C-alpha positions as CSV (number, residue, x, y, z in Angstrom):
1,X,-1.5,-29.3,20.0
2,X,2.3,-29.0,19.6
3,X,1.9,-26.4,17.0
4,X,-0.5,-24.4,19.1
5,X,1.9,-24.6,22.1
6,X,4.8,-23.4,20.0
7,X,2.8,-20.5,18.5
8,X,1.7,-19.4,21.9
9,X,5.2,-19.6,23.3
10,X,6.6,-17.6,20.4
11,X,3.9,-15.0,21.0
12,X,5.3,-14.4,24.5
13,X,8.7,-13.6,23.1
14,X,8.0,-11.5,20.0
15,X,6.5,-8.2,20.8
16,X,6.7,-6.4,17.5
17,X,5.1,-5.3,14.4
18,X,6.7,-4.7,11.1
19,X,4.0,-2.4,10.0
20,X,6.0,0.6,11.2
21,X,5.2,2.1,7.9
22,X,3.1,4.7,9.7
23,X,6.0,5.5,11.9
24,X,8.7,8.0,10.9
25,X,11.4,6.7,8.7
26,X,14.1,8.4,10.8
27,X,13.2,9.5,14.3
28,X,16.2,11.9,14.5
29,X,14.9,14.0,11.6
30,X,11.3,14.4,12.8
31,X,10.3,18.1,13.0
32,X,8.3,18.5,16.2
33,X,7.4,22.1,15.5
34,X,4.9,21.5,12.8
35,X,2.7,18.7,11.5
36,X,4.1,18.1,8.0
37,X,3.6,15.2,5.6
38,X,5.3,15.4,2.3
39,X,5.9,13.2,-0.7
40,X,9.6,12.8,0.2
41,X,8.5,11.6,3.7
42,X,6.3,8.9,2.1
43,X,9.2,7.8,-0.1
44,X,11.4,7.5,3.0
45,X,8.8,5.4,4.7
46,X,8.9,3.0,1.7
47,X,12.6,2.4,2.4
48,X,12.2,1.8,6.2
49,X,9.1,-0.3,6.8
50,X,9.9,-4.0,7.5
51,X,7.1,-5.2,5.3
52,X,7.3,-5.4,1.5
53,X,5.9,-2.0,0.5
54,X,5.4,-0.4,-2.9
55,X,4.3,3.2,-3.5
56,X,2.7,4.4,-6.7
57,X,2.1,8.0,-7.7
58,X,0.0,9.7,-10.3
59,X,2.3,9.1,-13.2
60,X,2.3,5.3,-12.8
61,X,-1.5,5.3,-12.2
62,X,-2.1,7.3,-15.4
63,X,0.2,5.1,-17.4
64,X,-1.7,1.9,-16.4
65,X,-5.1,3.5,-15.9
66,X,-8.1,1.4,-16.8
67,X,-11.0,3.2,-15.1
68,X,-10.9,0.4,-12.5
69,X,-8.5,0.7,-9.6
70,X,-7.9,-3.0,-9.0
71,X,-7.3,-3.7,-12.7
72,X,-4.8,-0.7,-12.7
73,X,-2.8,-2.3,-9.9
74,X,-2.7,-5.8,-11.2
75,X,0.5,-5.0,-13.1
76,X,2.3,-5.0,-9.7
77,X,4.1,-8.3,-8.9
78,X,2.2,-10.2,-6.3
79,X,-1.1,-8.3,-6.9
80,X,-3.9,-9.9,-8.9
81,X,-7.3,-9.0,-10.0
82,X,-10.2,-11.4,-9.4
83,X,-12.6,-10.4,-12.2
84,X,-16.3,-11.1,-13.0
85,X,-16.7,-9.7,-16.5
86,X,-15.4,-6.2,-17.4
87,X,-16.9,-4.3,-14.4
88,X,-16.3,-6.3,-11.2
89,X,-12.8,-6.6,-9.8
90,X,-11.4,-7.6,-6.4
91,X,-7.9,-7.4,-5.2
92,X,-5.8,-10.4,-4.3
93,X,-2.3,-10.2,-2.8
94,X,0.0,-13.3,-2.8
95,X,-3.0,-15.6,-3.3
96,X,-5.1,-14.1,-0.5
97,X,-8.3,-12.1,-1.3
98,X,-11.8,-11.3,-0.1
99,X,-11.9,-10.4,3.6
100,X,-8.2,-11.0,4.0
101,X,-7.2,-7.8,2.0
102,X,-8.0,-4.4,3.6
103,X,-8.6,-1.4,1.3
104,X,-8.1,1.9,3.2
105,X,-9.1,5.4,1.9
106,X,-8.2,8.4,4.0
107,X,-7.3,6.2,6.9
108,X,-10.6,4.3,7.0
109,X,-11.1,0.7,5.9
110,X,-13.5,0.4,3.0
111,X,-16.5,-1.7,4.2
112,X,-19.0,-3.2,1.8
113,X,-20.0,-6.7,0.7
114,X,-16.3,-7.6,0.0
115,X,-16.9,-11.3,0.8
116,X,-18.6,-11.7,-2.6
117,X,-16.5,-12.7,-5.6
118,X,-19.0,-10.9,-7.9
119,X,-18.8,-7.7,-5.8
120,X,-16.4,-5.0,-6.9
121,X,-14.6,-2.2,-5.1
122,X,-16.7,0.9,-4.8
123,X,-13.9,3.5,-5.3
124,X,-13.6,6.2,-7.9
125,X,-10.4,5.4,-9.9
126,X,-10.1,9.0,-11.1
127,X,-10.0,10.2,-7.5
128,X,-6.8,8.3,-6.6
129,X,-3.6,10.3,-6.5
130,X,-1.3,7.9,-4.7
131,X,-1.5,4.3,-3.6
132,X,0.6,2.3,-1.1
133,X,0.5,-1.5,-1.2
134,X,1.6,-3.4,1.9
135,X,2.2,-7.1,1.2
136,X,2.0,-9.3,4.2
137,X,0.3,-9.4,7.6
138,X,-1.1,-6.0,8.5
139,X,-3.4,-6.9,11.3
140,X,-1.5,-4.8,13.9
141,X,-2.8,-1.5,12.5
142,X,-5.9,-2.6,10.7
143,X,-7.2,-5.5,12.8
144,X,-9.1,-8.3,11.3
145,X,-9.4,-8.5,7.5
146,X,-5.8,-7.3,6.9
147,X,-3.9,-10.5,7.3
148,X,-3.0,-10.7,3.6
149,X,-2.1,-7.1,3.0
150,X,-3.4,-3.6,2.7
151,X,-4.1,-1.2,-0.3
152,X,-3.9,2.3,1.1
153,X,-5.3,5.2,-1.0
154,X,-3.5,8.2,0.3
155,X,-5.0,11.7,0.5
156,X,-3.9,14.6,-1.6
157,X,-1.0,16.6,-0.1
158,X,-0.9,20.4,0.1
159,X,1.9,22.1,-1.8
160,X,1.9,25.1,0.6
161,X,1.3,27.6,-2.3
162,X,-1.7,29.7,-2.9
163,X,-3.3,28.4,-6.1
164,X,-6.3,27.4,-8.1
165,X,-5.9,24.0,-9.7
166,X,-8.0,21.6,-11.7
167,X,-8.0,18.5,-13.8
168,X,-10.2,17.3,-16.7
169,X,-9.9,13.7,-17.9
170,X,-11.5,11.8,-20.8
171,X,-11.4,8.0,-21.2
172,X,-12.3,5.8,-24.1
173,X,-12.1,2.0,-24.7
174,X,-12.7,0.0,-27.8
175,X,-13.4,-3.4,-26.1
176,X,-16.7,-2.3,-24.6
177,X,-17.2,1.2,-26.0
178,X,-16.3,3.0,-22.7
179,X,-16.9,6.7,-22.6
180,X,-15.9,8.3,-19.4
181,X,-14.6,11.5,-17.9
182,X,-13.8,13.3,-14.7
183,X,-13.6,17.0,-13.6
184,X,-11.8,18.2,-10.6
185,X,-11.6,21.7,-9.2
186,X,-9.5,22.8,-6.2
187,X,-8.2,25.8,-4.3
188,X,-5.3,26.1,-1.8
189,X,-5.1,29.3,0.2
190,X,-2.9,29.7,3.3
191,X,-3.8,26.8,5.6
192,X,-6.8,25.5,3.6
193,X,-7.0,23.0,0.7
194,X,-10.4,22.2,-0.8
195,X,-11.1,19.9,-3.8
196,X,-14.3,18.6,-5.5
197,X,-14.6,16.0,-8.2
198,X,-17.3,14.5,-10.4
199,X,-16.7,11.3,-12.5
200,X,-18.8,9.2,-14.8
201,X,-18.3,6.2,-17.0
202,X,-20.6,4.4,-19.5
203,X,-19.8,1.2,-21.2
204,X,-21.5,-1.4,-23.4
205,X,-21.3,-5.1,-23.9
206,X,-17.7,-6.2,-24.1
207,X,-16.1,-8.1,-26.9
208,X,-14.6,-11.6,-26.4
209,X,-12.5,-13.6,-28.9
210,X,-15.1,-16.3,-29.1
211,X,-18.4,-16.9,-30.9
212,X,-19.5,-19.8,-28.7
213,X,-19.2,-20.9,-25.1
214,X,-20.0,-24.1,-23.3
215,X,-22.4,-23.8,-20.5
216,X,-22.9,-27.0,-18.5
217,X,-22.2,-29.1,-21.6
218,X,-24.6,-26.9,-23.7
219,X,-23.2,-24.9,-26.6
220,X,-24.3,-21.3,-26.3
221,X,-23.7,-18.7,-29.1
222,X,-22.0,-15.4,-28.6
223,X,-23.5,-13.2,-31.3
224,X,-21.1,-10.7,-32.8
225,X,-18.4,-11.7,-30.3
226,X,-20.3,-9.5,-27.7
227,X,-21.2,-10.9,-24.3
228,X,-24.8,-9.7,-24.0
229,X,-25.9,-7.7,-21.0
230,X,-22.5,-6.8,-19.7
231,X,-23.0,-3.1,-20.1
232,X,-23.0,-0.7,-17.1
233,X,-22.3,2.8,-15.9
234,X,-20.7,4.5,-12.9
235,X,-21.3,7.9,-11.4
236,X,-19.2,9.4,-8.6
237,X,-19.0,12.6,-6.6
238,X,-16.5,13.6,-3.9
239,X,-15.4,16.6,-1.9
240,X,-12.4,17.0,0.4
241,X,-11.2,19.8,2.8
242,X,-7.8,20.0,4.5
243,X,-6.7,22.5,7.1
244,X,-3.1,22.6,8.5
245,X,-1.7,25.1,10.9
246,X,1.5,24.6,12.9
247,X,0.5,22.0,15.5
248,X,-2.9,21.0,14.1
249,X,-4.2,19.2,11.0
250,X,-7.7,18.4,10.0
251,X,-9.1,16.5,7.0
252,X,-12.7,15.9,6.0
253,X,-13.8,13.8,3.0
254,X,-17.2,12.9,1.6
255,X,-17.8,10.6,-1.4
256,X,-20.6,8.8,-3.1
257,X,-20.1,6.0,-5.6
258,X,-22.9,4.6,-7.7
259,X,-22.6,1.6,-10.0
260,X,-25.0,-0.3,-12.1
261,X,-23.7,-3.3,-14.1
262,X,-25.4,-6.1,-16.0
263,X,-24.7,-9.8,-15.7
264,X,-24.4,-12.1,-18.6
265,X,-27.8,-14.0,-18.6
266,X,-26.0,-17.3,-18.0
267,X,-24.9,-16.1,-14.5
268,X,-28.4,-16.9,-13.3
269,X,-29.0,-20.3,-15.0
270,X,-28.9,-21.6,-18.6
271,X,-29.8,-18.6,-20.7
272,X,-32.7,-18.4,-23.2
273,X,-31.1,-18.0,-26.6
274,X,-33.4,-15.1,-27.4
275,X,-31.8,-13.1,-24.6
276,X,-28.4,-13.5,-26.2
277,X,-29.3,-12.2,-29.6
278,X,-28.2,-8.8,-30.8
279,X,-31.0,-6.4,-30.2
280,X,-29.2,-3.5,-31.9
281,X,-28.4,-1.9,-28.5
282,X,-25.2,-2.9,-26.8
283,X,-25.6,-0.4,-23.9
284,X,-29.0,-1.4,-22.5
285,X,-29.0,-3.1,-19.1
286,X,-31.5,-5.9,-18.8
287,X,-32.1,-8.4,-16.0
288,X,-30.1,-9.7,-14.3
289,X,-28.1,-6.8,-13.0
290,X,-26.5,-5.4,-9.9
291,X,-26.5,-1.9,-8.5
292,X,-24.7,-0.5,-5.5
293,X,-24.4,2.9,-3.8
294,X,-21.6,3.6,-1.4
295,X,-21.6,6.7,0.8
296,X,-18.6,7.5,2.9
297,X,-17.8,10.3,5.3
298,X,-14.4,10.4,7.0
299,X,-12.4,12.8,9.1
300,X,-8.8,12.9,10.3
301,X,-7.7,15.0,13.2
302,X,-4.0,15.4,14.3
303,X,-2.4,17.4,17.0
304,X,1.2,17.7,18.0
305,X,2.2,18.8,21.6
306,X,5.4,18.5,23.5
307,X,6.8,15.4,21.6
308,X,3.4,13.7,21.5
309,X,1.4,13.3,18.3
310,X,-2.3,12.6,18.8
311,X,-4.4,11.5,15.9
312,X,-7.9,10.3,15.3
313,X,-9.7,8.8,12.3
314,X,-13.5,8.6,12.3
315,X,-15.8,7.4,9.6
316,X,-19.3,6.4,8.6
317,X,-20.2,4.3,5.5
318,X,-23.5,3.2,4.1
319,X,-23.3,0.4,1.5
320,X,-26.5,-0.4,-0.3
321,X,-26.4,-3.3,-2.8
322,X,-29.2,-4.8,-4.9
323,X,-29.2,-7.9,-7.1
324,X,-32.1,-7.9,-9.6
325,X,-33.2,-11.0,-11.6
326,X,-36.6,-11.9,-13.2
327,X,-38.7,-13.4,-10.4
328,X,-38.2,-17.2,-10.3
329,X,-39.0,-19.7,-7.6
330,X,-37.4,-23.0,-6.9
331,X,-40.6,-24.3,-5.4
332,X,-43.3,-23.6,-8.0
333,X,-45.8,-22.0,-5.7
334,X,-43.9,-19.1,-4.0
335,X,-45.8,-15.9,-4.9
336,X,-43.9,-12.9,-6.3
337,X,-43.6,-9.9,-3.9
338,X,-46.1,-7.1,-4.6
339,X,-43.3,-4.5,-4.5
340,X,-40.2,-4.9,-6.6
341,X,-41.0,-8.5,-7.6
342,X,-37.6,-8.8,-9.4
343,X,-35.4,-7.7,-6.5
344,X,-33.7,-10.9,-5.7
345,X,-31.3,-9.7,-2.9
346,X,-30.6,-6.5,-1.2
347,X,-28.2,-5.6,1.6
348,X,-28.0,-2.4,3.7
349,X,-24.7,-2.2,5.5
350,X,-24.1,0.6,8.0
351,X,-20.5,0.9,9.4
352,X,-19.2,3.2,12.1
353,X,-15.4,3.4,12.6
354,X,-13.1,5.1,15.0
355,X,-9.4,5.0,15.6
356,X,-7.2,6.9,18.0
357,X,-3.4,6.9,18.2
358,X,-0.8,8.5,20.4
359,X,2.8,8.6,19.2
360,X,5.5,9.3,21.7
361,X,9.0,10.4,20.5
362,X,11.0,10.0,23.6
363,X,14.5,10.4,22.2
364,X,16.4,10.4,19.0
365,X,16.4,6.6,18.8
366,X,13.2,5.4,20.4
367,X,9.6,5.9,19.3
368,X,6.4,4.4,20.7
369,X,2.8,4.3,19.5
370,X,-0.3,3.4,21.5
371,X,-3.5,2.9,19.6
372,X,-7.2,1.9,19.9
373,X,-9.8,1.4,17.2
374,X,-13.4,0.2,17.1
375,X,-16.0,-0.6,14.6
376,X,-19.7,-1.4,14.6
377,X,-21.7,-2.8,11.7
378,X,-25.4,-3.4,11.1
379,X,-26.6,-5.4,8.0
380,X,-30.2,-5.6,6.9
381,X,-31.6,-7.7,4.1
382,X,-34.5,-7.8,1.7
383,X,-35.5,-9.5,-1.6
384,X,-37.4,-12.7,-2.6
385,X,-34.3,-14.9,-2.2
386,X,-31.9,-15.6,0.6
387,X,-28.1,-15.9,0.8
388,X,-26.9,-13.8,3.8
389,X,-28.8,-13.2,7.1
390,X,-29.2,-9.9,9.0
391,X,-26.5,-9.4,11.5
392,X,-24.7,-6.8,13.7
393,X,-21.0,-7.0,14.5
394,X,-18.8,-5.0,16.8
395,X,-15.0,-5.2,17.1
396,X,-12.4,-3.3,19.2
397,X,-8.6,-3.5,19.4
398,X,-5.7,-2.2,21.4
399,X,-2.1,-2.0,20.0
400,X,1.4,-1.0,21.1
401,X,4.3,-0.3,18.7
402,X,7.9,0.3,19.4
403,X,10.6,1.4,17.0
404,X,14.3,1.4,17.8
405,X,16.7,3.1,15.4
406,X,20.3,3.4,16.9
407,X,21.7,4.6,13.6
408,X,21.1,5.0,9.9
409,X,22.0,1.4,9.2
410,X,19.7,-0.6,11.4
411,X,16.0,-0.2,12.4
412,X,14.0,-2.6,14.6
413,X,10.2,-2.4,15.0
414,X,7.9,-4.3,17.1
415,X,4.4,-4.4,18.5
416,X,1.5,-6.4,19.8
417,X,-2.3,-6.1,19.4
418,X,-5.3,-7.7,21.0
419,X,-8.8,-7.7,19.4
420,X,-12.2,-8.6,20.7
421,X,-15.2,-9.2,18.5
422,X,-18.9,-10.0,18.8
423,X,-21.3,-11.0,16.1
424,X,-25.1,-11.5,16.4
425,X,-26.9,-13.2,13.5
426,X,-30.6,-13.2,13.2
427,X,-32.6,-16.4,12.4
428,X,-34.4,-16.7,9.1
429,X,-37.2,-19.1,8.3
430,X,-38.1,-20.2,4.8
431,X,-41.8,-21.2,5.0
432,X,-41.9,-21.9,1.3
433,X,-39.0,-24.4,1.5
434,X,-40.7,-26.1,4.4
435,X,-43.9,-26.5,2.5
436,X,-42.0,-27.7,-0.6
437,X,-40.1,-30.4,1.4
438,X,-43.4,-31.7,3.0
439,X,-44.8,-32.0,-0.5
440,X,-41.7,-34.0,-1.5
441,X,-42.3,-36.5,1.3
442,X,-39.7,-35.3,3.8
443,X,-40.5,-36.1,7.4
444,X,-41.0,-33.4,10.1
445,X,-37.5,-33.8,11.5
446,X,-35.9,-33.2,8.1
447,X,-38.2,-30.3,7.3
448,X,-37.3,-28.7,10.7
449,X,-33.6,-29.1,10.0
450,X,-33.8,-27.6,6.5
451,X,-36.4,-24.8,6.7
452,X,-34.1,-22.4,8.7
453,X,-31.9,-20.5,6.2
454,X,-30.0,-19.3,9.2
455,X,-30.2,-19.9,13.0
456,X,-29.6,-17.4,15.7
457,X,-25.9,-17.1,16.4
458,X,-24.2,-15.1,19.2
459,X,-20.5,-15.5,19.1
460,X,-17.6,-13.8,20.8
461,X,-14.0,-13.8,19.5
462,X,-10.7,-12.8,21.0
463,X,-7.3,-13.0,19.4
464,X,-3.9,-11.3,19.2
465,X,-1.4,-10.4,16.5
466,X,2.2,-9.4,16.7
467,X,5.2,-9.0,14.4
468,X,8.9,-8.5,14.7
469,X,11.1,-7.1,11.9
470,X,14.2,-5.3,11.0
471,X,15.6,-3.2,8.2
472,X,19.3,-3.3,7.5
473,X,20.8,-0.8,5.2
474,X,24.6,-1.3,5.1
475,X,25.0,1.1,2.2
476,X,22.9,3.2,-0.2
477,X,23.0,0.3,-2.7
478,X,21.7,-2.5,-0.5
479,X,18.7,-2.9,1.7
480,X,17.5,-6.1,3.5
481,X,14.2,-6.5,5.3
482,X,13.0,-9.5,7.5
483,X,9.7,-9.8,9.2
484,X,7.9,-12.5,11.2
485,X,4.5,-12.2,12.7
486,X,1.2,-13.7,13.7
487,X,-2.1,-12.4,12.3
488,X,-5.8,-13.3,12.6
489,X,-9.1,-12.8,11.0
490,X,-12.6,-13.0,12.5
491,X,-15.0,-15.1,10.4
492,X,-17.5,-13.1,8.5
493,X,-21.3,-13.5,8.6
494,X,-21.2,-15.3,5.2
495,X,-18.8,-17.9,6.6
496,X,-20.9,-18.4,9.7
497,X,-24.4,-18.3,8.3
498,X,-24.7,-18.1,4.5
499,X,-27.1,-20.6,3.1
500,X,-28.4,-20.2,-0.5
501,X,-27.7,-20.2,-4.2
502,X,-25.0,-17.7,-5.0
503,X,-25.6,-17.1,-8.7
504,X,-22.4,-15.1,-9.3
505,X,-20.3,-18.1,-8.3
506,X,-22.6,-20.8,-9.7
507,X,-23.0,-22.8,-6.4
508,X,-25.0,-23.3,-3.2
509,X,-22.9,-21.8,-0.4
510,X,-23.4,-22.7,3.2
511,X,-21.8,-21.3,6.4
512,X,-20.8,-23.1,9.6
513,X,-21.6,-21.4,12.9
514,X,-19.0,-23.4,14.7
515,X,-16.0,-21.8,12.9
516,X,-13.3,-20.2,14.9
517,X,-11.1,-17.2,14.0
518,X,-8.6,-17.7,11.2
519,X,-5.0,-17.7,12.4
520,X,-1.8,-17.5,10.5
521,X,2.0,-17.2,10.9
522,X,3.8,-15.3,8.3
523,X,7.4,-14.7,7.4
524,X,8.7,-12.6,4.6
525,X,11.9,-11.0,3.5
526,X,13.2,-8.8,0.8
527,X,16.4,-7.7,-0.7
528,X,16.9,-4.5,-2.8
529,X,19.9,-3.6,-4.8
530,X,20.4,-0.2,-6.6
531,X,23.7,0.2,-8.4
532,X,24.0,2.9,-11.1
533,X,21.4,1.9,-13.8
534,X,20.6,-1.5,-12.2
535,X,17.8,-2.2,-9.7
536,X,17.0,-5.7,-8.3
537,X,14.3,-6.7,-5.9
538,X,13.5,-10.1,-4.5
539,X,10.8,-10.8,-2.0
540,X,10.2,-14.4,-0.8
541,X,7.4,-15.2,1.7
542,X,5.8,-18.1,3.5
543,X,2.5,-18.2,5.4
544,X,1.0,-21.0,7.5
545,X,-2.6,-21.0,8.7
546,X,-3.8,-23.3,11.4
547,X,-7.5,-22.6,10.5
548,X,-7.7,-21.3,6.9
549,X,-11.4,-20.8,6.0
550,X,-12.5,-21.7,2.5
551,X,-15.4,-23.1,0.6
552,X,-15.1,-26.9,0.3
553,X,-17.2,-29.0,-2.1
554,X,-19.0,-31.4,0.3
555,X,-20.3,-34.0,-2.2
556,X,-23.7,-33.4,-0.7
557,X,-26.5,-32.3,-3.0
558,X,-28.7,-29.4,-2.0
559,X,-32.4,-29.9,-1.2
560,X,-33.0,-26.7,-3.2
561,X,-34.1,-27.6,-6.7
562,X,-31.5,-26.8,-9.4
563,X,-29.0,-25.8,-6.8
564,X,-26.5,-28.6,-7.3
565,X,-23.7,-29.4,-4.9
566,X,-23.3,-27.7,-1.5
567,X,-20.1,-25.8,-0.9
568,X,-19.5,-25.3,2.9
569,X,-17.2,-22.9,4.6
570,X,-14.6,-25.1,6.4
571,X,-11.4,-24.5,8.3
572,X,-8.2,-26.4,7.4
573,X,-4.5,-26.2,7.9
574,X,-3.0,-24.4,4.8
575,X,0.3,-23.3,3.5
576,X,1.1,-20.4,1.2
577,X,4.6,-19.8,-0.2
578,X,6.2,-17.9,-3.1
579,X,8.2,-15.0,-4.2
580,X,8.2,-11.8,-6.3
581,X,11.2,-10.6,-8.2
582,X,12.0,-7.6,-10.4
583,X,15.0,-6.5,-12.4
584,X,15.3,-2.9,-13.8
585,X,18.0,-2.0,-16.2
586,X,18.6,1.6,-17.6
587,X,20.7,1.7,-20.7
588,X,21.5,3.9,-23.7
589,X,20.3,7.0,-21.7
590,X,16.7,6.7,-22.8
591,X,15.9,3.0,-22.5
592,X,14.7,0.9,-19.6
593,X,14.2,-2.9,-19.5
594,X,12.1,-4.4,-16.7
595,X,11.4,-8.1,-16.1
596,X,9.2,-9.1,-13.2
597,X,7.8,-12.5,-12.1
598,X,5.7,-13.9,-9.3
599,X,4.9,-17.4,-8.1
600,X,2.5,-18.6,-5.3
601,X,2.3,-22.1,-4.0
602,X,-0.8,-23.2,-2.1
603,X,-1.4,-26.4,-0.2
604,X,-4.3,-27.8,1.8
605,X,-2.4,-29.7,4.5
606,X,-5.5,-31.6,5.6
607,X,-6.4,-33.0,2.2
608,X,-3.0,-32.9,0.6
609,X,-4.2,-30.9,-2.5
610,X,-3.8,-27.3,-3.7
611,X,-6.3,-24.7,-2.7
612,X,-8.8,-23.4,-5.2
613,X,-8.3,-20.2,-7.2
614,X,-4.5,-20.3,-6.8
615,X,-2.8,-17.7,-9.1
616,X,-0.6,-19.2,-11.7
617,X,3.0,-18.2,-12.3
618,X,3.3,-14.9,-14.2
619,X,6.0,-12.9,-15.9
620,X,6.2,-9.5,-17.6
621,X,8.9,-8.2,-19.9
622,X,8.7,-4.5,-20.6
623,X,10.9,-2.3,-22.8
624,X,10.4,1.5,-22.4
625,X,11.8,4.4,-24.3
626,X,11.5,7.9,-22.7
627,X,12.8,11.2,-23.8
628,X,11.7,14.6,-22.6
629,X,7.9,14.6,-22.9
630,X,7.5,11.3,-24.8
631,X,7.3,7.7,-23.6
632,X,6.7,4.5,-25.5
633,X,6.7,0.9,-24.2
634,X,6.2,-2.7,-25.4
635,X,5.3,-5.5,-23.1
636,X,5.2,-9.3,-23.3
637,X,3.1,-10.9,-20.6
638,X,3.4,-14.6,-19.8
639,X,0.7,-16.4,-17.8
640,X,1.6,-20.0,-17.2
641,X,-0.8,-22.9,-17.2
642,X,-2.3,-23.7,-13.9
643,X,-2.3,-27.4,-13.3
644,X,-2.3,-27.2,-9.5
645,X,-6.0,-27.1,-8.9
646,X,-8.5,-28.1,-6.1
647,X,-10.9,-31.0,-6.3
648,X,-13.6,-30.4,-8.9
649,X,-11.7,-27.3,-10.2
650,X,-10.7,-27.0,-13.9
651,X,-7.2,-26.4,-15.1
652,X,-6.5,-23.2,-17.0
653,X,-4.2,-23.1,-20.1
654,X,-1.3,-20.8,-20.3
655,X,-1.1,-17.8,-22.6
656,X,1.3,-15.2,-24.1
657,X,-0.1,-11.6,-24.3
658,X,1.4,-8.6,-26.0
659,X,0.7,-4.9,-25.2
660,X,1.8,-1.6,-26.6
661,X,1.5,1.9,-25.2
662,X,2.8,5.4,-25.1
663,X,2.2,8.9,-23.7
664,X,2.9,12.5,-24.7
665,X,3.0,15.4,-22.4
666,X,2.2,18.8,-24.0
667,X,3.0,21.9,-22.0
668,X,0.3,24.6,-22.4
669,X,1.6,27.9,-21.1
670,X,3.6,28.1,-17.9
671,X,1.5,26.0,-15.5
672,X,-0.8,23.9,-17.7
673,X,-0.2,20.5,-19.3
674,X,-2.0,18.0,-21.5
675,X,-1.1,14.3,-21.1
676,X,-2.2,11.9,-23.8
677,X,-1.9,8.2,-23.1
678,X,-2.7,5.5,-25.7
679,X,-2.5,1.8,-25.0
680,X,-3.3,-1.4,-26.9
681,X,-3.9,-4.4,-24.7
682,X,-3.9,-8.0,-26.1
683,X,-3.0,-6.7,-29.5
684,X,-3.4,-10.2,-31.2
685,X,-6.9,-10.7,-29.7
686,X,-5.8,-13.9,-28.0
687,X,-8.4,-16.0,-26.3
688,X,-7.5,-16.8,-22.7
689,X,-9.0,-17.4,-19.3
690,X,-8.3,-15.8,-16.0
691,X,-7.9,-18.6,-13.4
692,X,-9.2,-16.2,-10.8
693,X,-12.4,-15.5,-12.6
694,X,-15.6,-17.4,-11.9
695,X,-16.7,-16.8,-15.5
696,X,-14.1,-19.5,-16.6
697,X,-16.5,-22.1,-15.1
698,X,-18.8,-21.5,-18.1
699,X,-15.8,-21.0,-20.4
700,X,-16.3,-17.3,-20.9
701,X,-12.9,-15.9,-22.0
702,X,-11.4,-12.6,-20.9
703,X,-12.0,-9.4,-23.0
704,X,-10.3,-9.3,-26.3
705,X,-8.2,-6.6,-28.0
706,X,-8.6,-3.2,-26.4
707,X,-7.5,0.2,-27.6
708,X,-7.6,2.8,-24.8
709,X,-7.2,6.6,-25.0
710,X,-6.8,8.7,-21.8
711,X,-6.5,12.5,-22.0
712,X,-5.6,14.5,-18.9
713,X,-5.6,18.3,-18.8
714,X,-4.0,19.8,-15.6
715,X,-4.4,23.4,-14.8
716,X,-2.6,25.2,-11.9
717,X,-2.7,28.9,-11.3
718,X,-0.4,30.1,-8.5
719,X,-1.5,33.8,-8.6
720,X,-3.7,33.9,-5.5
721,X,-2.6,36.6,-3.2
722,X,-1.8,35.7,0.5
723,X,-3.9,37.1,3.3
724,X,-2.6,40.1,5.0
């Protein structure tokens, strides 16, 4: 009670938000005569926002490109990739993941089944030109689901030159025989910019440095060091149009991402040995597998008038996910569906989003932003199994931001936001379970309590967030940021009403309809030093949650046959603390040495134990040589042993990994260029486990040695004549 009182009192005093990253870096220099967003503007924002922010452009993304956006970004200190095999990856920032990390593309939050650990991010990695990562509470601008941070995929900026341009990319990997490519064509003429892209990737079963794994005490062979049925493919298409004229800007984007990926047969129970044997085809996709299609339509409108900037973002998303597995029943007498008998689960999620902001530039020192956003979701289900019920969810939020910049040394930003949410969950009755329990001798009362996979739930939520921060730049060499804030997250339908066997995570997951919203207090700071060839960055942080929602092992055994222990979503007091640090040294004109490290400490204050899936300490040492069009690098990556584990969670041994890479830029004519990037990851084929992967539960190691080749051809023709 004392903590709640203190938090409420602090909330009355702090009216701010650090997320002023969307606000101009220097109010005095804003050009009110034209709507202009440039690359230099984005870099200036990186220096001024009170949150820890990192900006990555095309050269960095190409250097670390993997064909998977999350895996590309996991080299960033504080950012981790939660992987299921070689195809599924979810972002984690400072130990927080799932619905606590928002991914934004063209100003609209990506909405899918992001609650699932075995659900990847449906975004075309080839279609990403620039990424901005915000570490820390970002609920002010993005509402619920952004309390851990935001990954923003920024739109392509016009160059204000009449031109034809294009890009062709080819990707190859040895670890799973990946063959992929992408083709982009665009035109910019006067006020218009139009771009279209098509991408495709095909990959086979991936290699692991192991010939056996242990599955629930049983020794399972891995024939030819290939993990059977881990092949997949991805096919993406997108189009974007941008119009800018003096006081008005408009952007429309349409994209469709389709993925089909196989699951190792052991993901759905102890596998039949015959299904693991080499059948001579490493690219076939057999049961079980997952396929998902994500359609997204977004538009951004912006108008500048008399010192007021009005902007709006509107979007529609349709996420269709299917999980296929050979029909099996836990009850012995459940009949197979007549249509699609092997479709175990299917989700149809429709999301409608809208956001409107008004930015007031009243003077050279003050700037204010008023904003509103809303979202409505409808989720429908099908399949012979059950995990998540049908539901509809609506949220709306109102925010106020203020930035005060008296000079070029000090900037203070602040804001407050209130959100209201409603979720309606449909009941779901399992008549086959009821009959099974009666046959097992359960009485009517017990049968009645178990037969409902989900009950009808109608819940309303209301919560607020705020933040207060400053940026102090006493000189060009030094910059200090401090931010404190409160954030929240509305519980998802899975946390309120899930009830079934989640094969991808190897457990029976159960929701709790009585859960309240997740609430947290966060404080972070950063110090940046740039002096000649030296750059130092240190970013400590601490987060305290009064109601952190997680899956707790209950010690209760599920009534479902072969389901094992029940893991129930539970709220607890929790603490996260840690730091990220980076040192860059340029020497001997062409050399750069970079060392970076990260550490996250998690603690369940109620049970006095660590939280599950806590990232271990990590460190990277990278030596780079660059001259003219050539670049070479060597990297030593240390992943420490993770001994701080939750109850019933296995420890993970530490490992040293070594990587090599290089790139060559070849000019072709006056405006064209070919970039060739070759990397070798885990060059010693070391066997290791990702502590954030659910596959480690069945002792499946991470992929082994991998050689990757990326070829990019860029063409730009600036010979288009202007209109008369």
